[in-house]
Wavefront OBJ file of the C-alpha trace (Angstrom):
o trace
v 143.717 88.628 46.523
v 147.490 88.437 46.851
v 149.228 85.560 45.290
v 151.139 82.865 47.357
v 154.644 83.809 48.217
v 156.588 80.630 47.992
v 158.953 78.585 45.741
v 161.235 80.071 43.163
v 161.149 83.951 43.364
v 164.164 85.506 41.722
v 165.293 88.945 42.561
v 165.641 91.065 39.374
v 168.472 93.336 38.339
v 167.698 96.961 37.283
v 169.056 97.286 33.688
v 170.460 100.651 32.724
v 171.337 102.179 29.333
v 174.798 103.659 28.803
v 173.296 107.006 29.653
v 172.302 105.699 33.193
v 168.544 105.704 32.494
v 166.509 102.499 33.265
v 166.305 100.299 30.159
v 162.670 99.420 29.773
v 163.175 96.928 27.020
v 165.714 94.987 28.920
v 163.471 94.979 32.053
v 160.662 93.513 29.955
v 162.988 90.759 28.550
v 164.077 89.951 32.084
v 160.487 89.494 33.415
v 159.703 87.354 30.383
v 162.981 85.317 31.059
v 161.705 84.743 34.631
v 158.415 83.287 33.382
v 160.122 81.073 30.939
v 160.855 78.916 33.921
v 158.398 77.590 36.575
v 158.862 80.581 38.820
v 156.027 81.738 41.365
v 157.024 85.390 40.809
v 159.917 87.762 41.378
v 161.199 90.415 43.616
v 162.737 93.863 43.595
v 165.311 94.128 46.355
v 168.926 94.862 47.317
v 170.583 93.307 44.249
v 168.300 95.443 42.109
v 170.470 98.343 43.001
v 167.459 99.610 44.955
v 169.422 102.035 47.128
v 170.952 103.636 44.081
v 167.648 104.546 42.490
v 166.117 107.886 43.030
v 162.747 108.021 44.944
v 160.850 108.692 41.634
v 162.600 105.711 40.001
v 161.663 103.421 42.862
v 158.023 104.295 42.599
v 158.055 104.240 38.703
v 159.640 100.778 38.442
v 157.271 99.389 41.070
v 154.285 100.228 38.731
v 156.299 99.033 35.705
v 156.942 95.647 37.261
v 153.351 95.254 38.277
v 152.310 95.869 34.608
v 154.929 93.726 33.087
v 153.986 90.886 35.441
v 150.613 90.532 33.754
v 149.233 88.436 36.713
v 151.743 85.593 36.026
v 152.984 85.402 39.542
v 153.640 87.258 42.854
v 155.502 90.570 42.697
v 157.434 91.325 45.910
v 158.837 94.956 46.378
v 161.549 95.894 48.783
v 160.415 99.093 50.752
v 163.217 99.304 53.372
v 164.315 102.852 54.045
v 165.862 105.215 56.563
v 162.581 106.309 58.064
v 159.157 104.566 58.820
v 157.514 107.357 56.819
v 159.611 106.630 53.779
v 159.152 102.854 54.063
v 155.394 103.412 54.264
v 155.481 105.722 51.182
v 157.043 102.932 49.092
v 154.789 100.306 50.650
v 151.628 102.183 49.766
v 152.715 102.549 46.222
v 153.441 98.872 46.027
v 149.981 98.184 47.455
v 148.326 100.582 44.906
v 150.274 99.106 42.001
v 148.835 95.647 42.724
v 151.863 93.997 44.028
v 151.636 90.933 46.289
v 154.191 91.374 49.020
v 156.814 93.513 50.646
v 160.423 93.027 51.701
v 162.031 95.317 54.255
v 165.402 95.606 55.705
v 165.979 97.783 58.750
v 167.252 101.291 58.378
v 171.119 101.130 57.824
v 172.262 104.624 58.900
v 171.983 103.912 62.514
v 171.998 100.919 64.955
v 168.450 100.996 66.238
v 167.511 99.693 69.631
v 165.162 96.780 69.419
v 162.009 98.677 70.483
v 162.535 101.169 67.688
v 163.149 98.290 65.143
v 159.974 96.516 66.405
v 158.009 99.847 65.935
v 159.370 100.122 62.332
v 158.292 96.626 61.285
v 154.997 96.811 63.117
v 154.055 100.013 61.380
v 154.497 98.373 57.996
v 152.571 95.254 59.170
v 149.752 97.333 60.670
v 149.239 99.863 57.876
v 149.761 97.754 54.751
v 147.668 94.664 53.974
v 150.337 92.837 52.045
v 152.574 90.091 53.583
v 155.864 91.354 54.797
v 159.250 89.675 54.447
v 161.643 90.525 57.182
v 165.024 90.764 55.564
v 168.145 90.451 57.813
v 170.840 91.527 55.340
v 173.327 92.096 58.048
v 175.798 89.823 56.373
v 176.602 92.784 54.218
v 174.576 95.829 55.358
v 172.805 96.994 58.516
v 172.370 95.484 61.924
v 171.349 91.911 62.716
v 167.628 91.320 63.708
v 167.425 89.253 66.826
v 165.627 85.826 66.962
v 163.537 87.183 69.786
v 162.140 90.066 67.699
v 161.565 87.793 64.739
v 159.569 85.361 66.950
v 157.596 88.275 68.474
v 156.538 89.623 65.171
v 155.605 86.070 63.982
v 153.555 85.439 66.933
v 151.849 88.837 66.760
v 150.829 88.643 63.018
v 151.085 85.087 62.055
v 152.950 83.191 59.379
v 150.913 84.371 56.373
v 151.651 87.968 57.280
v 155.292 87.817 58.508
v 157.883 85.850 56.475
v 161.713 85.776 56.714
v 164.746 86.197 54.493
v 167.899 85.684 56.667
v 171.199 86.458 55.140
v 173.600 86.238 57.953
v 176.211 83.589 58.443
v 176.173 80.779 59.344
v 173.036 80.709 57.153
v 172.010 76.996 57.573
v 172.231 76.812 61.395
v 170.415 80.244 61.611
v 167.640 78.879 59.382
v 167.275 75.855 61.558
v 167.264 77.900 64.723
v 164.405 80.184 63.501
v 162.501 77.172 62.267
v 162.842 75.367 65.486
v 162.183 78.283 67.729
v 158.940 78.838 65.834
v 157.894 75.106 65.855
v 158.212 75.117 61.983
v 155.692 77.948 61.512
v 158.251 80.542 60.156
v 158.248 80.754 56.333
v 161.872 81.190 55.441
v 163.494 82.032 52.221
v 167.050 81.244 51.125
v 168.715 84.541 50.569
v 172.407 83.989 49.827
v 172.245 84.156 46.090
v 171.826 80.453 46.067
v 175.281 79.476 47.393
v 173.542 77.623 50.294
v 170.376 76.466 48.524
v 170.974 72.789 48.854
v 171.688 72.925 52.580
v 168.801 75.386 53.053
v 166.361 73.368 51.141
v 167.117 70.359 53.482
v 166.239 72.643 56.413
v 162.687 73.008 55.046
v 162.701 76.531 53.441
v 159.637 77.851 51.819
v 161.466 79.191 48.873
v 164.477 80.682 47.294
v 165.263 84.240 46.083
v 168.239 83.924 43.687
v 169.502 86.341 41.070
v 168.175 86.153 37.509
v 171.565 85.499 35.866
v 171.752 81.802 36.598
v 167.934 81.252 36.646
v 168.027 78.519 34.052
v 170.445 76.564 36.236
v 168.788 77.349 39.549
v 165.384 76.417 38.309
v 166.769 73.012 37.201
v 168.517 72.665 40.568
v 165.193 73.500 42.445
v 163.394 70.804 40.390
v 166.224 68.279 41.162
v 165.959 69.061 44.818
v 162.256 68.516 44.738
v 162.778 65.184 42.955
v 165.547 64.154 45.325
v 167.991 63.493 42.434
v 171.318 63.760 44.120
v 173.425 63.240 41.110
v 171.768 66.029 39.296
v 171.589 68.327 42.310
v 175.405 68.283 42.720
v 176.195 68.357 38.883
v 174.198 71.677 38.955
v 175.069 72.953 42.261
v 178.838 72.825 42.161
v 179.370 75.155 39.128
v 176.526 77.360 40.398
v 178.295 77.655 43.815
v 181.668 78.412 42.211
v 180.155 81.352 40.306
v 178.391 82.701 43.388
v 181.573 82.286 45.419
v 183.333 84.544 43.007
v 180.398 87.084 42.978
v 180.356 87.243 46.775
v 184.082 88.012 47.284
v 183.682 91.804 46.485
v 180.315 91.954 48.149
v 177.214 93.362 46.576
v 179.256 95.050 43.734
v 180.628 91.648 42.848
v 177.097 90.289 42.509
v 176.009 93.302 40.424
v 179.017 93.256 38.013
v 178.911 89.515 37.279
v 175.219 89.098 37.149
v 174.912 91.949 34.677
v 177.794 90.511 32.659
v 175.970 87.163 32.436
v 172.530 88.676 31.689
v 174.140 90.620 28.828
v 175.951 87.541 27.565
v 172.448 85.729 27.491
v 171.118 88.569 25.299
v 168.699 89.748 28.167
v 170.377 92.978 28.925
v 171.719 95.503 26.433
v 174.462 96.900 28.671
v 176.298 95.947 31.871
v 175.873 99.587 33.149
v 175.766 100.047 36.843
v 175.036 103.031 39.048
v 178.133 104.814 40.336
v 179.954 104.916 42.614
v 180.893 101.225 43.179
v 183.885 99.440 44.647
v 184.733 96.772 42.066
v 185.074 96.074 38.386
v 185.086 92.716 36.619
v 188.653 92.020 35.268
v 189.426 89.905 32.192
v 190.656 86.894 34.233
v 187.635 86.769 36.345
v 185.494 87.076 33.227
v 187.364 84.128 31.607
v 186.679 81.995 34.759
v 183.007 82.889 34.764
v 182.907 81.884 31.049
v 184.485 78.432 31.915
v 182.011 77.799 34.559
v 179.049 78.898 32.474
v 180.197 76.338 29.794
v 180.228 73.531 32.528
v 176.619 74.561 33.481
v 175.503 74.590 29.810
v 176.786 71.014 29.393
v 174.957 69.889 32.497
v 171.775 71.621 31.403
l 1 2 3 4 5 6 7 8 9 10 11 12 13 14 15 16 17 18 19 20 21 22 23 24 25 26 27 28 29 30 31 32 33 34 35 36 37 38 39 40 41 42 43 44 45 46 47 48 49 50 51 52 53 54 55 56 57 58 59 60 61 62 63 64 65 66 67 68 69 70 71 72 73 74 75 76 77 78 79 80 81 82 83 84 85 86 87 88 89 90 91 92 93 94 95 96 97 98 99 100 101 102 103 104 105 106 107 108 109 110 111 112 113 114 115 116 117 118 119 120 121 122 123 124 125 126 127 128 129 130 131 132 133 134 135 136 137 138 139 140 141 142 143 144 145 146 147 148 149 150 151 152 153 154 155 156 157 158 159 160 161 162 163 164 165 166 167 168 169 170 171 172 173 174 175 176 177 178 179 180 181 182 183 184 185 186 187 188 189 190 191 192 193 194 195 196 197 198 199 200 201 202 203 204 205 206 207 208 209 210 211 212 213 214 215 216 217 218 219 220 221 222 223 224 225 226 227 228 229 230 231 232 233 234 235 236 237 238 239 240 241 242 243 244 245 246 247 248 249 250 251 252 253 254 255 256 257 258 259 260 261 262 263 264 265 266 267 268 269 270 271 272 273 274 275 276 277 278 279 280 281 282 283 284 285 286 287 288 289 290 291 292 293 294 295 296 297 298 299 300 301
């Protein structure tokens, strides 16, 4: 039986050795790092450099993650692809590996009309038994998913089958709009790296999917939110927010560069290697500012 998909579900980074091969030891350390906090599982998604992996690597890492998980929580695998056939290929492997849920973005190479997009998501929902998180990543890639289609999918399959990860600005109002349009039935995950988590939490989200780099601080923030401790909430949130603001400026390559820098600094990753090509590198002055903000977080923690 699939585990519950809720609460703190960080999205892992894919670690690479300097020769560009996946670093299995760093991957294991990262999963152990996840479960050193009260996480309900983890996911493999866009910030995992998913679209830069080969097809074989996407399949292999799915099985690796299921094995490394050791039944400690839910494993959620992104299966979004440019064709329904390919998305189903990844989804079936996730199901066979014993994963607990799927995430899917729409195809990004063409702006699909809504009936084609509906068919794409329905094929995944109909043919795979696992819950499906509909990810609107149009804030940085792809086309927006309409509220009408989201509501239609929810009504057809129910809230245990269809969940949501909206990442389009303005995030807070869009969360509330989806929540209200579905009479609170929609299970919604904060998907902005954590920069809007306080606002999103107060809009009754089901969980958060941050990166793993700041997981110690985000786990403490999640606990403070649950306890209603406003002083601790903002003492943690402001430096977290400042780091994510820097990450988000260059887009996904900013997240990847800085998250890997922090994960190496924490001793979890061996290398900051990323898959080429990419658009942005971390310069020394940005690195110094990240270090200052991490020092503030360490004092708060």
